[in-house]
Biopython code that builds the backbone (N, CA, C, O; Angstrom):
import numpy as np
from Bio.PDB.StructureBuilder import StructureBuilder

atoms = [
    (1, "UNK", "N", (-10.075, 8.991, -2.667)),
    (1, "UNK", "CA", (-10.685, 8.734, -1.389)),
    (1, "UNK", "C", (-10.995, 9.881, -0.864)),
    (1, "UNK", "O", (-10.463, 10.955, -0.584)),
    (2, "UNK", "N", (-12.423, 9.143, -0.785)),
    (2, "UNK", "CA", (-13.459, 9.811, 0.259)),
    (2, "UNK", "C", (-12.473, 9.975, 1.840)),
    (2, "UNK", "O", (-12.780, 11.066, 2.321)),
    (3, "UNK", "N", (-11.434, 9.255, 2.745)),
    (3, "UNK", "CA", (-11.088, 9.735, 3.611)),
    (3, "UNK", "C", (-10.042, 10.496, 3.668)),
    (3, "UNK", "O", (-8.907, 10.057, 3.483)),
    (4, "UNK", "N", (-10.318, 11.780, 3.943)),
    (4, "UNK", "CA", (-9.277, 12.677, 3.446)),
    (4, "UNK", "C", (-8.751, 13.126, 5.217)),
    (4, "UNK", "O", (-8.368, 14.294, 5.293)),
    (5, "UNK", "N", (-8.714, 12.427, 6.395)),
    (5, "UNK", "CA", (-7.353, 12.707, 6.968)),
    (5, "UNK", "C", (-6.345, 11.830, 6.803)),
    (5, "UNK", "O", (-6.215, 10.627, 6.576)),
    (6, "UNK", "N", (-5.285, 13.315, 7.082)),
    (6, "UNK", "CA", (-4.205, 12.788, 6.840)),
    (6, "UNK", "C", (-2.773, 12.166, 7.559)),
    (6, "UNK", "O", (-2.063, 12.538, 8.493)),
    (7, "UNK", "N", (-2.752, 11.189, 6.748)),
    (7, "UNK", "CA", (-1.703, 10.400, 7.005)),
    (7, "UNK", "C", (-0.153, 11.659, 8.407)),
    (7, "UNK", "O", (0.177, 12.843, 8.456)),
    (8, "UNK", "N", (0.209, 10.454, 9.142)),
    (8, "UNK", "CA", (0.785, 10.709, 10.383)),
    (8, "UNK", "C", (1.964, 10.768, 9.446)),
    (8, "UNK", "O", (1.757, 10.105, 8.429)),
    (9, "UNK", "N", (3.215, 11.401, 9.484)),
    (9, "UNK", "CA", (4.345, 11.020, 8.868)),
    (9, "UNK", "C", (5.186, 9.861, 9.432)),
    (9, "UNK", "O", (5.615, 9.565, 10.547)),
    (10, "UNK", "N", (5.236, 9.390, 8.342)),
    (10, "UNK", "CA", (6.432, 7.946, 8.234)),
    (10, "UNK", "C", (7.968, 8.389, 8.664)),
    (10, "UNK", "O", (8.761, 9.030, 7.976)),
    (11, "UNK", "N", (8.167, 7.844, 10.046)),
    (11, "UNK", "CA", (9.948, 8.512, 9.671)),
    (11, "UNK", "C", (10.958, 7.733, 9.031)),
    (11, "UNK", "O", (11.022, 6.504, 9.066)),
    (12, "UNK", "N", (11.810, 8.567, 8.398)),
    (12, "UNK", "CA", (12.651, 7.383, 7.726)),
    (12, "UNK", "C", (13.032, 6.329, 7.747)),
    (12, "UNK", "O", (13.549, 5.873, 6.727)),
    (13, "UNK", "N", (12.893, 5.372, 9.181)),
    (13, "UNK", "CA", (13.571, 4.073, 9.505)),
    (13, "UNK", "C", (12.311, 2.898, 8.906)),
    (13, "UNK", "O", (12.337, 1.759, 8.440)),
    (14, "UNK", "N", (11.194, 3.974, 9.247)),
    (14, "UNK", "CA", (10.165, 3.332, 8.859)),
    (14, "UNK", "C", (9.442, 2.581, 7.638)),
    (14, "UNK", "O", (8.835, 1.514, 7.542)),
    (15, "UNK", "N", (9.836, 3.796, 6.591)),
    (15, "UNK", "CA", (9.691, 4.008, 5.464)),
    (15, "UNK", "C", (10.957, 2.533, 5.330)),
    (15, "UNK", "O", (10.752, 1.324, 5.444)),
    (16, "UNK", "N", (12.451, 3.427, 5.003)),
    (16, "UNK", "CA", (13.803, 2.133, 4.799)),
    (16, "UNK", "C", (12.809, 0.731, 5.110)),
    (16, "UNK", "O", (12.778, -0.139, 4.239)),
    (17, "UNK", "N", (12.129, 0.579, 6.184)),
    (17, "UNK", "CA", (12.277, -1.031, 6.508)),
    (17, "UNK", "C", (10.843, -1.556, 5.719)),
    (17, "UNK", "O", (10.625, -2.646, 5.191)),
    (18, "UNK", "N", (9.808, -0.161, 5.864)),
    (18, "UNK", "CA", (8.756, -1.247, 4.774)),
    (18, "UNK", "C", (8.901, -1.561, 4.014)),
    (18, "UNK", "O", (8.448, -2.660, 3.694)),
    (19, "UNK", "N", (9.931, -0.516, 2.864)),
    (19, "UNK", "CA", (9.777, -0.755, 0.786)),
    (19, "UNK", "C", (11.601, -1.877, 1.237)),
    (19, "UNK", "O", (12.039, -2.448, 0.238)),
    (20, "UNK", "N", (12.575, -2.128, 2.754)),
    (20, "UNK", "CA", (13.342, -2.709, 2.604)),
    (20, "UNK", "C", (12.347, -3.940, 2.386)),
    (20, "UNK", "O", (12.920, -4.801, 1.718)),
    (21, "UNK", "N", (11.671, -4.129, 2.566)),
    (21, "UNK", "CA", (10.995, -5.609, 2.995)),
    (21, "UNK", "C", (10.307, -6.215, 1.855)),
    (21, "UNK", "O", (10.255, -7.383, 1.469)),
    (22, "UNK", "N", (9.540, -4.603, 1.194)),
    (22, "UNK", "CA", (9.241, -5.120, 0.381)),
    (22, "UNK", "C", (9.592, -5.414, -1.346)),
    (22, "UNK", "O", (8.851, -5.545, -2.320)),
    (23, "UNK", "N", (10.812, -5.438, -1.209)),
    (23, "UNK", "CA", (11.960, -5.296, -2.185)),
    (23, "UNK", "C", (12.197, -6.511, -1.469)),
    (23, "UNK", "O", (11.777, -7.452, -2.143)),
    (24, "UNK", "N", (12.861, -7.013, -0.022)),
    (24, "UNK", "CA", (12.857, -8.359, -0.664)),
    (24, "UNK", "C", (11.619, -9.718, -0.567)),
    (24, "UNK", "O", (11.699, -10.681, -1.329)),
    (25, "UNK", "N", (10.862, -9.631, 0.153)),
    (25, "UNK", "CA", (9.726, -10.264, -1.072)),
    (25, "UNK", "C", (9.466, -10.025, -2.269)),
    (25, "UNK", "O", (9.138, -11.009, -2.933)),
    (26, "UNK", "N", (9.503, -8.931, -2.843)),
    (26, "UNK", "CA", (9.408, -8.651, -4.043)),
    (26, "UNK", "C", (10.799, -10.020, -4.481)),
    (26, "UNK", "O", (10.356, -11.166, -4.570)),
    (27, "UNK", "N", (12.159, -9.856, -4.692)),
    (27, "UNK", "CA", (12.814, -10.790, -4.764)),
    (27, "UNK", "C", (13.136, -12.405, -4.699)),
    (27, "UNK", "O", (13.840, -13.182, -5.345)),
    (28, "UNK", "N", (11.928, -12.527, -3.177)),
    (28, "UNK", "CA", (12.442, -14.054, -2.947)),
    (28, "UNK", "C", (14.008, -13.704, -2.212)),
    (28, "UNK", "O", (15.160, -14.103, -2.387)),
    (29, "UNK", "N", (13.652, -13.197, -1.739)),
    (29, "UNK", "CA", (14.889, -12.814, -0.922)),
    (29, "UNK", "C", (14.809, -13.493, 0.603)),
    (29, "UNK", "O", (15.133, -12.797, 1.565)),
    (30, "UNK", "N", (14.298, -15.097, 0.829)),
    (30, "UNK", "CA", (13.559, -14.903, 2.518)),
    (30, "UNK", "C", (14.724, -14.776, 3.559)),
    (30, "UNK", "O", (14.372, -14.661, 4.732)),
    (31, "UNK", "N", (15.908, -14.782, 3.317)),
    (31, "UNK", "CA", (16.587, -13.763, 4.661)),
    (31, "UNK", "C", (16.983, -13.058, 4.757)),
    (31, "UNK", "O", (17.899, -13.080, 5.579)),
    (32, "UNK", "N", (16.652, -11.504, 3.894)),
    (32, "UNK", "CA", (16.256, -10.450, 4.307)),
    (32, "UNK", "C", (15.273, -9.901, 4.405)),
    (32, "UNK", "O", (15.227, -8.751, 4.842)),
    (33, "UNK", "N", (13.767, -10.854, 3.866)),
    (33, "UNK", "CA", (12.878, -10.501, 4.572)),
    (33, "UNK", "C", (12.392, -10.827, 6.003)),
    (33, "UNK", "O", (11.736, -10.064, 6.712)),
    (34, "UNK", "N", (12.816, -12.087, 6.328)),
    (34, "UNK", "CA", (12.420, -12.179, 8.112)),
    (34, "UNK", "C", (13.889, -11.526, 8.207)),
    (34, "UNK", "O", (14.303, -12.468, 8.883)),
    (35, "UNK", "N", (15.206, -10.563, 8.076)),
    (35, "UNK", "CA", (15.434, -9.550, 8.697)),
    (35, "UNK", "C", (14.864, -8.464, 9.285)),
    (35, "UNK", "O", (14.731, -8.349, 10.503)),
    (36, "UNK", "N", (14.449, -7.491, 8.305)),
    (36, "UNK", "CA", (13.532, -6.596, 7.975)),
    (36, "UNK", "C", (12.335, -7.023, 8.987)),
    (36, "UNK", "O", (12.335, -6.303, 9.986)),
    (37, "UNK", "N", (11.426, -7.902, 8.985)),
    (37, "UNK", "CA", (10.372, -8.345, 9.229)),
    (37, "UNK", "C", (10.837, -8.905, 11.172)),
    (37, "UNK", "O", (9.972, -8.678, 12.018)),
    (38, "UNK", "N", (12.016, -9.498, 11.573)),
    (38, "UNK", "CA", (12.176, -9.659, 12.785)),
    (38, "UNK", "C", (12.635, -8.306, 13.256)),
    (38, "UNK", "O", (12.329, -8.101, 14.431)),
    (39, "UNK", "N", (13.307, -7.293, 12.645)),
    (39, "UNK", "CA", (13.215, -6.192, 12.749)),
    (39, "UNK", "C", (12.062, -4.745, 13.514)),
    (39, "UNK", "O", (11.917, -3.750, 14.224)),
    (40, "UNK", "N", (11.587, -5.666, 12.684)),
    (40, "UNK", "CA", (10.677, -4.430, 13.062)),
    (40, "UNK", "C", (8.976, -5.182, 13.129)),
    (40, "UNK", "O", (8.269, -5.617, 12.219)),
    (41, "UNK", "N", (8.742, -5.088, 14.636)),
    (41, "UNK", "CA", (7.045, -6.190, 14.470)),
    (41, "UNK", "C", (6.013, -5.811, 14.272)),
    (41, "UNK", "O", (5.032, -6.555, 14.279)),
    (42, "UNK", "N", (5.924, -3.724, 13.895)),
    (42, "UNK", "CA", (4.623, -2.943, 13.950)),
    (42, "UNK", "C", (5.520, -3.554, 11.875)),
    (42, "UNK", "O", (6.202, -2.609, 11.478)),
    (43, "UNK", "N", (5.538, -4.798, 10.801)),
    (43, "UNK", "CA", (5.832, -4.886, 9.757)),
    (43, "UNK", "C", (4.650, -4.786, 9.051)),
    (43, "UNK", "O", (4.584, -4.326, 7.911)),
    (44, "UNK", "N", (3.845, -5.144, 9.602)),
    (44, "UNK", "CA", (2.418, -5.391, 8.302)),
    (44, "UNK", "C", (1.895, -4.166, 8.725)),
    (44, "UNK", "O", (1.391, -3.658, 7.724)),
    (45, "UNK", "N", (1.734, -3.332, 9.812)),
    (45, "UNK", "CA", (0.845, -1.909, 9.677)),
    (45, "UNK", "C", (1.898, -1.645, 8.648)),
    (45, "UNK", "O", (1.505, -1.698, 7.483)),
    (46, "UNK", "N", (3.276, -1.345, 8.870)),
    (46, "UNK", "CA", (4.174, -0.360, 8.041)),
    (46, "UNK", "C", (3.467, -0.385, 6.783)),
    (46, "UNK", "O", (2.976, 0.637, 6.303)),
    (47, "UNK", "N", (3.372, -1.952, 6.024)),
    (47, "UNK", "CA", (3.349, -1.926, 4.960)),
    (47, "UNK", "C", (2.113, -1.303, 4.177)),
    (47, "UNK", "O", (1.985, -0.750, 3.085)),
    (48, "UNK", "N", (1.028, -1.732, 5.511)),
    (48, "UNK", "CA", (-0.262, -0.423, 5.010)),
    (48, "UNK", "C", (0.047, 0.730, 5.042)),
    (48, "UNK", "O", (-0.368, 1.394, 4.091)),
    (49, "UNK", "N", (0.707, 1.310, 5.882)),
    (49, "UNK", "CA", (0.314, 2.810, 5.689)),
    (49, "UNK", "C", (1.567, 3.053, 4.683)),
    (49, "UNK", "O", (1.970, 4.215, 4.724)),
    (50, "UNK", "N", (2.102, 2.401, 4.000)),
    (50, "UNK", "CA", (3.451, 2.409, 3.166)),
    (50, "UNK", "C", (2.604, 2.759, 1.523)),
    (50, "UNK", "O", (2.605, 3.665, 0.690)),
    (51, "UNK", "N", (1.842, 1.222, 1.753)),
    (51, "UNK", "CA", (0.237, 1.056, 0.177)),
    (51, "UNK", "C", (-0.050, 2.592, 0.381)),
    (51, "UNK", "O", (0.029, 3.539, -0.401)),
    (52, "UNK", "N", (-0.375, 2.514, 1.582)),
    (52, "UNK", "CA", (-1.944, 3.557, 1.156)),
    (52, "UNK", "C", (-1.459, 5.147, 0.796)),
    (52, "UNK", "O", (-2.183, 6.037, 0.350)),
    (53, "UNK", "N", (0.162, 5.241, 1.166)),
    (53, "UNK", "CA", (0.387, 6.123, 0.347)),
    (53, "UNK", "C", (0.718, 6.123, -1.044)),
    (53, "UNK", "O", (0.628, 7.215, -1.603)),
    (54, "UNK", "N", (0.976, 5.422, -1.531)),
    (54, "UNK", "CA", (0.535, 4.331, -2.266)),
    (54, "UNK", "C", (-0.694, 4.896, -3.976)),
    (54, "UNK", "O", (-0.667, 5.538, -5.026)),
    (55, "UNK", "N", (-1.682, 3.934, -2.997)),
    (55, "UNK", "CA", (-2.765, 3.722, -3.592)),
    (55, "UNK", "C", (-3.653, 5.276, -3.340)),
    (55, "UNK", "O", (-4.127, 5.866, -4.312)),
    (56, "UNK", "N", (-3.760, 5.690, -2.260)),
    (56, "UNK", "CA", (-5.451, 6.485, -2.602)),
    (56, "UNK", "C", (-4.562, 7.470, -3.042)),
    (56, "UNK", "O", (-4.050, 7.525, -1.924)),
    (57, "UNK", "N", (-3.807, 8.448, -3.790)),
    (57, "UNK", "CA", (-2.941, 9.660, -4.106)),
    (57, "UNK", "C", (-3.176, 8.931, -6.140)),
    (57, "UNK", "O", (-3.387, 9.718, -7.063)),
    (58, "UNK", "N", (-3.067, 7.429, -6.349)),
    (58, "UNK", "CA", (-3.398, 7.350, -7.427)),
    (58, "UNK", "C", (-4.910, 6.500, -8.005)),
    (58, "UNK", "O", (-5.098, 5.973, -9.101)),
    (59, "UNK", "N", (-5.664, 6.587, -7.055)),
    (59, "UNK", "CA", (-6.946, 5.984, -6.756)),
    (59, "UNK", "C", (-7.682, 7.288, -6.581)),
    (59, "UNK", "O", (-8.861, 7.264, -6.934)),
    (60, "UNK", "N", (-7.296, 8.213, -6.190)),
    (60, "UNK", "CA", (-8.225, 8.968, -5.290)),
    (60, "UNK", "C", (-9.067, 9.613, -6.739)),
    (60, "UNK", "O", (-8.503, 9.504, -7.827)),
    (61, "UNK", "N", (-10.553, 10.333, -6.634)),
    (61, "UNK", "CA", (-10.832, 11.158, -8.100)),
    (61, "UNK", "C", (-9.975, 11.832, -7.890)),
    (61, "UNK", "O", (-9.220, 11.643, -6.936)),
    (62, "UNK", "N", (-9.850, 12.829, -8.745)),
    (62, "UNK", "CA", (-9.763, 14.043, -9.931)),
    (62, "UNK", "C", (-10.168, 15.164, -9.285)),
    (62, "UNK", "O", (-10.949, 14.950, -8.358)),
    (63, "UNK", "N", (-9.927, 16.100, -9.455)),
    (63, "UNK", "CA", (-9.985, 17.818, -8.185)),
    (63, "UNK", "C", (-10.210, 18.183, -9.608)),
    (63, "UNK", "O", (-9.559, 17.790, -10.576)),
    (64, "UNK", "N", (-11.535, 19.241, -9.590)),
    (64, "UNK", "CA", (-12.240, 20.177, -10.351)),
    (64, "UNK", "C", (-11.975, 21.070, -12.006)),
    (64, "UNK", "O", (-12.638, 21.701, -12.829)),
    (65, "UNK", "N", (-10.827, 20.696, -11.825)),
    (65, "UNK", "CA", (-9.273, 21.289, -13.087)),
    (65, "UNK", "C", (-9.353, 19.937, -14.061)),
    (65, "UNK", "O", (-8.993, 19.912, -15.238)),
    (66, "UNK", "N", (-10.030, 18.565, -13.138)),
    (66, "UNK", "CA", (-9.660, 17.628, -14.564)),
    (66, "UNK", "C", (-10.690, 17.458, -15.315)),
    (66, "UNK", "O", (-10.623, 16.787, -16.346)),
    (67, "UNK", "N", (-12.141, 18.231, -14.770)),
    (67, "UNK", "CA", (-13.101, 17.568, -15.053)),
    (67, "UNK", "C", (-14.546, 16.938, -14.588)),
    (67, "UNK", "O", (-14.267, 16.401, -13.516)),
    (68, "UNK", "N", (-15.746, 16.753, -14.800)),
    (68, "UNK", "CA", (-15.929, 15.627, -14.815)),
    (68, "UNK", "C", (-15.520, 14.033, -14.650)),
    (68, "UNK", "O", (-15.228, 13.419, -15.677)),
    (69, "UNK", "N", (-15.495, 13.356, -13.377)),
    (69, "UNK", "CA", (-15.067, 12.090, -13.282)),
    (69, "UNK", "C", (-15.978, 11.009, -13.832)),
    (69, "UNK", "O", (-17.199, 11.158, -13.794)),
    (70, "UNK", "N", (-15.361, 9.829, -14.388)),
    (70, "UNK", "CA", (-16.869, 8.597, -15.749)),
    (70, "UNK", "C", (-16.483, 7.927, -14.899)),
    (70, "UNK", "O", (-15.614, 8.308, -14.115)),
    (71, "UNK", "N", (-17.208, 6.413, -14.836)),
    (71, "UNK", "CA", (-17.543, 5.410, -14.509)),
    (71, "UNK", "C", (-15.989, 4.630, -13.434)),
    (71, "UNK", "O", (-15.952, 4.212, -12.277)),
    (72, "UNK", "N", (-15.253, 4.702, -14.175)),
    (72, "UNK", "CA", (-14.151, 4.043, -14.475)),
    (72, "UNK", "C", (-13.418, 5.504, -13.117)),
    (72, "UNK", "O", (-12.613, 5.480, -12.186)),
    (73, "UNK", "N", (-13.927, 6.124, -13.498)),
    (73, "UNK", "CA", (-13.431, 6.758, -12.216)),
    (73, "UNK", "C", (-13.150, 5.978, -10.983)),
    (73, "UNK", "O", (-12.180, 5.422, -10.466)),
    (74, "UNK", "N", (-14.725, 6.219, -10.667)),
    (74, "UNK", "CA", (-15.265, 5.939, -9.486)),
    (74, "UNK", "C", (-15.220, 4.560, -9.178)),
    (74, "UNK", "O", (-15.179, 4.294, -7.977)),
    (75, "UNK", "N", (-15.218, 3.058, -10.460)),
    (75, "UNK", "CA", (-15.119, 2.632, -9.515)),
    (75, "UNK", "C", (-13.470, 1.934, -9.695)),
    (75, "UNK", "O", (-13.348, 0.733, -9.937)),
    (76, "UNK", "N", (-12.195, 2.895, -9.535)),
    (76, "UNK", "CA", (-11.088, 3.218, -9.131)),
    (76, "UNK", "C", (-10.525, 3.491, -7.811)),
    (76, "UNK", "O", (-9.746, 2.874, -7.086)),
    (77, "UNK", "N", (-11.324, 4.908, -7.687)),
    (77, "UNK", "CA", (-11.797, 5.186, -6.267)),
    (77, "UNK", "C", (-12.169, 4.344, -5.365)),
    (77, "UNK", "O", (-11.618, 4.255, -4.268)),
    (78, "UNK", "N", (-13.185, 3.614, -5.757)),
    (78, "UNK", "CA", (-13.526, 2.945, -4.684)),
    (78, "UNK", "C", (-12.662, 1.421, -4.530)),
    (78, "UNK", "O", (-12.246, 1.102, -3.417)),
    (79, "UNK", "N", (-12.489, 0.742, -5.434)),
    (79, "UNK", "CA", (-10.937, -0.652, -5.365)),
    (79, "UNK", "C", (-9.641, 0.393, -4.806)),
    (79, "UNK", "O", (-8.850, -0.444, -4.371)),
    (80, "UNK", "N", (-9.375, 0.958, -4.713)),
    (80, "UNK", "CA", (-8.252, 1.256, -4.022)),
    (80, "UNK", "C", (-8.851, 1.642, -2.185)),
    (80, "UNK", "O", (-8.454, 1.080, -1.165)),
    (81, "UNK", "N", (-9.803, 2.669, -2.287)),
    (81, "UNK", "CA", (-10.299, 2.948, -0.681)),
    (81, "UNK", "C", (-10.917, 1.056, -0.179)),
    (81, "UNK", "O", (-11.011, 0.909, 1.039)),
    (82, "UNK", "N", (-11.307, -0.288, -1.091)),
    (82, "UNK", "CA", (-11.162, -1.566, -0.201)),
    (82, "UNK", "C", (-10.333, -1.992, -0.340)),
    (82, "UNK", "O", (-10.449, -3.216, -0.278)),
    (83, "UNK", "N", (-9.124, -1.576, -0.580)),
    (83, "UNK", "CA", (-8.137, -2.066, -1.092)),
    (83, "UNK", "C", (-7.125, -2.101, 0.195)),
    (83, "UNK", "O", (-6.416, -2.998, 0.651)),
    (84, "UNK", "N", (-7.338, -0.865, 0.552)),
    (84, "UNK", "CA", (-6.172, -0.321, 1.790)),
    (84, "UNK", "C", (-7.283, -0.354, 3.489)),
    (84, "UNK", "O", (-6.927, -0.117, 4.643)),
    (85, "UNK", "N", (-8.422, -0.682, 3.029)),
    (85, "UNK", "CA", (-9.206, -1.232, 4.244)),
    (85, "UNK", "C", (-9.040, -2.613, 4.261)),
    (85, "UNK", "O", (-8.991, -3.132, 5.377)),
    (86, "UNK", "N", (-8.937, -3.361, 3.236)),
    (86, "UNK", "CA", (-8.613, -4.465, 3.301)),
    (86, "UNK", "C", (-7.101, -5.399, 4.195)),
    (86, "UNK", "O", (-6.910, -6.305, 5.007)),
    (87, "UNK", "N", (-6.321, -4.391, 3.335)),
    (87, "UNK", "CA", (-4.931, -4.400, 4.416)),
    (87, "UNK", "C", (-4.837, -3.854, 5.558)),
    (87, "UNK", "O", (-3.827, -4.118, 6.210)),
    (88, "UNK", "N", (-5.973, -2.830, 6.203)),
    (88, "UNK", "CA", (-5.834, -2.867, 7.165)),
    (88, "UNK", "C", (-6.068, -4.120, 8.191)),
    (88, "UNK", "O", (-5.342, -4.565, 9.080)),
    (89, "UNK", "N", (-8.038, -4.727, 7.482)),
    (89, "UNK", "CA", (-8.347, -5.613, 8.211)),
    (89, "UNK", "C", (-7.046, -6.682, 8.227)),
    (89, "UNK", "O", (-6.436, -6.571, 9.290)),
    (90, "UNK", "N", (-6.453, -7.704, 7.309)),
    (90, "UNK", "CA", (-5.850, -8.282, 7.723)),
    (90, "UNK", "C", (-3.913, -7.912, 8.536)),
    (90, "UNK", "O", (-3.012, -8.549, 9.083)),
    (91, "UNK", "N", (-4.276, -6.213, 8.016)),
    (91, "UNK", "CA", (-2.955, -6.346, 9.055)),
    (91, "UNK", "C", (-2.946, -6.726, 10.908)),
    (91, "UNK", "O", (-2.033, -7.131, 11.627)),
    (92, "UNK", "N", (-4.473, -6.360, 11.230)),
    (92, "UNK", "CA", (-4.775, -6.653, 12.702)),
    (92, "UNK", "C", (-4.738, -8.374, 13.354)),
    (92, "UNK", "O", (-4.972, -8.731, 14.509)),
    (93, "UNK", "N", (-4.422, -9.084, 12.354)),
    (93, "UNK", "CA", (-4.761, -10.406, 12.873)),
    (93, "UNK", "C", (-2.675, -10.705, 12.754)),
    (93, "UNK", "O", (-2.228, -11.804, 12.425)),
    (94, "UNK", "N", (-2.341, -10.268, 12.876)),
    (94, "UNK", "CA", (-0.583, -10.201, 14.056)),
    (94, "UNK", "C", (0.316, -10.010, 12.611)),
    (94, "UNK", "O", (-0.152, -9.789, 11.494)),
    (95, "UNK", "N", (2.064, -10.199, 13.071)),
    (95, "UNK", "CA", (2.736, -10.030, 12.405)),
    (95, "UNK", "C", (3.197, -11.284, 11.377)),
    (95, "UNK", "O", (3.929, -10.931, 10.453)),
    (96, "UNK", "N", (2.905, -12.468, 11.431)),
    (96, "UNK", "CA", (2.676, -13.504, 10.498)),
    (96, "UNK", "C", (1.541, -13.047, 9.123)),
    (96, "UNK", "O", (1.440, -13.795, 8.151)),
    (97, "UNK", "N", (0.969, -12.105, 9.196)),
    (97, "UNK", "CA", (0.600, -11.156, 8.329)),
    (97, "UNK", "C", (1.286, -10.845, 7.040)),
    (97, "UNK", "O", (0.794, -11.061, 5.932)),
    (98, "UNK", "N", (2.728, -10.201, 7.322)),
    (98, "UNK", "CA", (3.335, -9.450, 6.383)),
    (98, "UNK", "C", (3.558, -9.854, 4.680)),
    (98, "UNK", "O", (3.319, -9.349, 3.582)),
    (99, "UNK", "N", (4.149, -11.045, 5.222)),
    (99, "UNK", "CA", (4.277, -12.158, 3.765)),
    (99, "UNK", "C", (2.633, -11.646, 3.179)),
    (99, "UNK", "O", (2.359, -10.615, 2.564)),
    (100, "UNK", "N", (2.272, -12.078, 3.350)),
    (100, "UNK", "CA", (0.360, -11.669, 2.472)),
    (100, "UNK", "C", (0.557, -10.143, 1.845)),
    (100, "UNK", "O", (0.818, -9.835, 0.681)),
    (101, "UNK", "N", (0.366, -9.366, 2.898)),
    (101, "UNK", "CA", (0.332, -8.145, 3.143)),
    (101, "UNK", "C", (1.705, -7.560, 1.430)),
    (101, "UNK", "O", (1.474, -7.593, 0.222)),
    (102, "UNK", "N", (2.652, -7.232, 1.993)),
    (102, "UNK", "CA", (3.737, -7.455, 1.079)),
    (102, "UNK", "C", (3.965, -8.468, -0.707)),
    (102, "UNK", "O", (4.716, -8.276, -1.664)),
    (103, "UNK", "N", (3.113, -9.300, -0.476)),
    (103, "UNK", "CA", (2.304, -9.697, -1.796)),
    (103, "UNK", "C", (1.627, -9.041, -2.357)),
    (103, "UNK", "O", (1.621, -8.567, -3.493)),
    (104, "UNK", "N", (0.794, -8.987, -1.228)),
    (104, "UNK", "CA", (-0.662, -7.307, -2.048)),
    (104, "UNK", "C", (-0.815, -6.729, -2.697)),
    (104, "UNK", "O", (-1.560, -6.583, -3.666)),
    (105, "UNK", "N", (0.453, -5.954, -1.887)),
    (105, "UNK", "CA", (0.900, -4.634, -2.123)),
    (105, "UNK", "C", (2.247, -4.559, -3.401)),
    (105, "UNK", "O", (2.717, -3.527, -3.882)),
    (106, "UNK", "N", (2.584, -5.777, -3.677)),
    (106, "UNK", "CA", (3.772, -5.499, -4.734)),
    (106, "UNK", "C", (2.403, -5.833, -6.175)),
    (106, "UNK", "O", (2.629, -5.496, -7.337)),
    (107, "UNK", "N", (1.481, -6.313, -5.875)),
    (107, "UNK", "CA", (0.862, -6.752, -6.754)),
    (107, "UNK", "C", (0.051, -5.718, -7.565)),
    (107, "UNK", "O", (0.041, -5.448, -8.766)),
    (108, "UNK", "N", (-0.556, -5.282, -6.615)),
    (108, "UNK", "CA", (-1.784, -4.231, -6.824)),
    (108, "UNK", "C", (-0.970, -3.101, -7.238)),
    (108, "UNK", "O", (-1.314, -2.555, -8.286)),
    (109, "UNK", "N", (0.286, -2.533, -6.474)),
    (109, "UNK", "CA", (0.972, -1.383, -7.046)),
    (109, "UNK", "C", (1.607, -1.879, -8.566)),
    (109, "UNK", "O", (2.098, -1.046, -9.327)),
    (110, "UNK", "N", (1.530, -3.455, -8.940)),
    (110, "UNK", "CA", (2.448, -3.325, -10.460)),
    (110, "UNK", "C", (1.185, -3.187, -11.186)),
    (110, "UNK", "O", (1.437, -2.812, -12.332)),
    (111, "UNK", "N", (-0.255, -3.357, -10.962)),
    (111, "UNK", "CA", (-1.311, -3.549, -11.748)),
    (111, "UNK", "C", (-1.179, -1.508, -11.686)),
    (111, "UNK", "O", (-0.922, -0.903, -12.727)),
    (112, "UNK", "N", (-1.398, -0.751, -10.354)),
    (112, "UNK", "CA", (-1.573, 0.658, -11.020)),
    (112, "UNK", "C", (-0.859, 1.001, -11.925)),
    (112, "UNK", "O", (-1.323, 1.409, -12.989)),
    (113, "UNK", "N", (0.961, 0.862, -11.579)),
    (113, "UNK", "CA", (1.666, 1.502, -12.383)),
    (113, "UNK", "C", (1.383, 1.391, -13.735)),
    (113, "UNK", "O", (1.452, 2.376, -14.469)),
    (114, "UNK", "N", (0.984, -0.017, -14.253)),
    (114, "UNK", "CA", (0.750, 0.152, -15.581)),
    (114, "UNK", "C", (-0.437, 0.596, -15.873)),
    (114, "UNK", "O", (-0.700, 0.773, -17.063)),
    (115, "UNK", "N", (-1.095, 0.784, -15.203)),
    (115, "UNK", "CA", (-2.060, 1.831, -15.633)),
    (115, "UNK", "C", (-2.162, 3.230, -15.713)),
    (115, "UNK", "O", (-2.812, 4.001, -16.419)),
    (116, "UNK", "N", (-1.186, 3.379, -14.622)),
    (116, "UNK", "CA", (-0.587, 4.529, -15.382)),
    (116, "UNK", "C", (-0.071, 5.711, -16.475)),
    (116, "UNK", "O", (-0.380, 6.803, -16.952)),
    (117, "UNK", "N", (1.616, 3.959, -16.520)),
    (117, "UNK", "CA", (1.929, 4.530, -17.686)),
    (117, "UNK", "C", (0.947, 4.532, -19.065)),
    (117, "UNK", "O", (1.092, 4.592, -20.286)),
    (118, "UNK", "N", (0.136, 4.453, -18.328)),
    (118, "UNK", "CA", (-0.716, 4.352, -20.663)),
    (118, "UNK", "C", (-1.357, 5.522, -20.805)),
    (118, "UNK", "O", (-1.908, 5.798, -21.871)),
]
sb = StructureBuilder()
sb.init_structure("model")
sb.init_model(0)
sb.init_chain("A")
sb.init_seg("    ")
for serial, (resi, resn, name, xyz) in enumerate(atoms, 1):
    if name == "N":
        sb.init_residue(resn, " ", resi, " ")
    sb.init_atom(name, np.array(xyz, "f"), 0.0, 1.0, " ", f" {name:<3s}", serial, name[0])
structure = sb.get_structure()
């Protein structure tokens, strides 16, 4: 993606919290999700940070060694950028957005994983 600003390192606690919350939401374990969200008031921002670390590398334009990118490559890069930007805007609404953001991340990562596996 065109934003090459390096991400600040994620602390182990933040990574565990974000991915634990994602797993709890994916498993429909509302009790565990509530615990993770309650312990981390910045959960929406953590989820966006985690998603960025996954989506950006998968959707970024390939380097020069990969040859000329095609129209699909540019479309995927643009969609990744729009997705991450939308999550950032959504997260600004507050802690109650965590579940919706988590479900969006789970859905997109599932689709990206299927695409990468092809």
